[in-house]
C-alpha positions, 0 to 999 in steps of 0.5 A: 763925217756921217753919224745916225742916232736915236732921239726923242722929241720933248714938247717940239724939240729933238733930244739926242738920246747921247751926246754928239761929238761936235762943238756948240754952233755947228751946222748940221741936216737932219733927216727925220724919220720915226721909228715903229718900235713903240707900234709895234710894242703896242700891237704885240701888247695888244694881241697879247692882251685879245688872247688872255680874255680869250682864252680866260674871260673874267665872270664875277657871278655877282648880283645884277640890280634891275635900273629901280634898285640901282638908283634906289630913293629914300 
């Protein structure tokens, strides 16, 4: 019986996302292949942030202090 599942690696241990229908102490052959989901989501999120920054830059219009004003000592 061949089954394909998704799992998460936690502290070096592979934890299946759902229970397996195998008895305890069953030996299995495991092939590990990382999913690309998190990379795609991260890339899309970063691209969205870049577009937002380019379309709507934030400028506070506040005062710009000189170095002496920032480090003024009484």
